[in-house]
N, C-alpha and C positions, 0 to 999 in steps of 0.2 A: 504494500500500500504506500503510495507516494506521500510525502509530507510537504506541507506548505512552508517554505523557508522564505521569509521576506527578503526582498532584494531592493536595495536603494542605490540611486546614483550618488556618487561622491558629492557631499555637501547638501544632500537633500534628506529630509526627515518627513515621513508621512504626518499629516495634520492630526491624526488620531493618537500619536505618541507624544505625551507631554514632555517637554524639555525644561519647563519651569514649573514651580509649585503653584497651583492655582489657589486663589482665595477660597475660603470655606465659609459656609453659613452655619453659625452655631446659635442655638437658642437655649433657654433654660431646660427644655425637654430633650435636647440632643443627647442621645446615648452614645458614649464613647467606650466601646467594649473592645477588649483585646481578643484577637482570634488568630488562628494559624494563617499565614500568608497563602494566597492563591496565585496561580500564574497570571491572572488578570490584574494583580496588584504590582507586578514587576516594574512597569514603566513609572508608576507613581512613586514606588520605593526608590527607584534610581534617581528620579528628579529631586526627591526630598534629601536623600543622602548626598547627592552631588552638589546640592546647594551649600551644604555645610563643608563639603570637600573643597569647594572653590575658595573658601575662607581658611583652608588648612586646619580645620577643626577635626576632620576625620578622613579616612581613606575613601577615595572614589570607588563606586561599585557600578559596573555597567550591566546591561540586561543579561548578557551571557553568564556572568558570574551569578547573578541573582536567580536565573532559571536553574542553574546547576545546583544551587544551594537553597532552593525555595523551602525545603523542609526544615531548615534551620531558623527561618524567620517567623515572627509574629508581627501583626499590624493592628492599627486602629484606623478606622475610616470615618469620614464625616461628609455631609453633602457639600458639593461645590457651590460657591456663590453664583457662578455663571449659569449652570444648567441643572443643578441638583444631583448630578451623578456622584456616586461614592468616590471620594478622594482619599488617598493615604495621608493621614495626618501624624502618624507615629509608626516607627518600626524599630526592630532590633532582632538580633540573632543569637542563638546558642549553638556554637560549633564544638562538637565533641572531638577531642584530640586523642584521648586514650581512655582506658578503663577508669582512671582516677582523676581525669582532668578535662575541663571544658573551658571555652573562652566565650565571653559575651562580646559581640561585635555590633557595630553600626547602629547604636542607639541614636535616633533622630526624632525630634518632635517639631511639627509645624510651628512657626513663630506665633501664629494667632491662637495656638492651643497650649502654649506654655503657661506655667503657673497654675496648672490644674492637676498636678501630680502624675501626669501621664508617663513621664520618664521613669519615676520611681515605681509606678505600677508595672510598667513594662519590664524593668529589671527584676522586680519581685516575681513576675510570672515566669521569666527565664530561669531564675534561681529555683523556683518550684519545679520547673521542667527538669532541671539538673537533678534535683532530689528524686523526682519520679523515676529517672533513669538510673539512680543509684550511684551517681558520680559525687565523690566527697569534696572536691575542690573546684572552684570556678574562678577564673581570673579575667582581667581586662587590661589592655593598654589604652591609656587615655591622656588627654590634655586637660581634663576637667576632674582632677582628683577629688575636689571637695564634694562633687555630686556623688561619686561612688563611695566616698567615706561615709556620707549620710545614708548610703544603702548597705552599710555593714562591711565594706571592703577596707583592707589596710594595705599600705605600701609594702613592697618586698623587693629584694634584689633580683633583678631579672636573670642574672647569671645562675640562679638556683633552679631555674626551670629545666625540665627534661629536654633532650635533643629534638623531640618531635615538634616542640614550639619553634625552634630555630629553623627547622625545615620550612615551616609556614612563613616565618619572618623573612627568610631569604628571598621570598617572592615579592616582598613589599618594596615599593619605590623608596621608602625611608630607611631601608636596612642599614646603610652605612652612616646615616646621620639622624638616627631616631631621636625624637624629642619627647616621646610619650613616656608616661609614668606607669610602671607596672603595679597593679593592685590585685589582691587575691582575697578570697573569702572561703573559709572552711565551713562545710555544711554538716560536720559531725559534732559540732559543739552543742 
């Protein structure tokens, strides 16, 4: 069975693929619930993550990476201000590295949805997922240590991480000039 692979001319992006984060319409009744990501969320996740990546706050994530790791991600959606279509307003991932270690990645919250506790709730949901999987430790590399400290993480010496982490890190564009802080949380306490 053939599969449909989108083909674009260089420099063109179809109008249905968001490249910027749309404004959202929030009311007192708007339910902001965390759920597993779906493939239909990928372009919205990419736009949200890459908005922060453009300010060097996190690593960029393109659609190919997000499709390949879709099962790692959780999202929150809200209605777009333009047409009411569901728009990704928060996302984050739990990437399992080994039997005893996972990494939280790509925590991003739409600017108009900040100060609602979505980031903390997303981290809590990912930590709970880690517990459900029976993984005793979860870590993050971040530029916002205070946020993760408030989520129960503590700083650690990155050199103490197992080699599997460095295999992942070696693929990162910041590998030789990393400015991120390593933080870890034990789930066995």
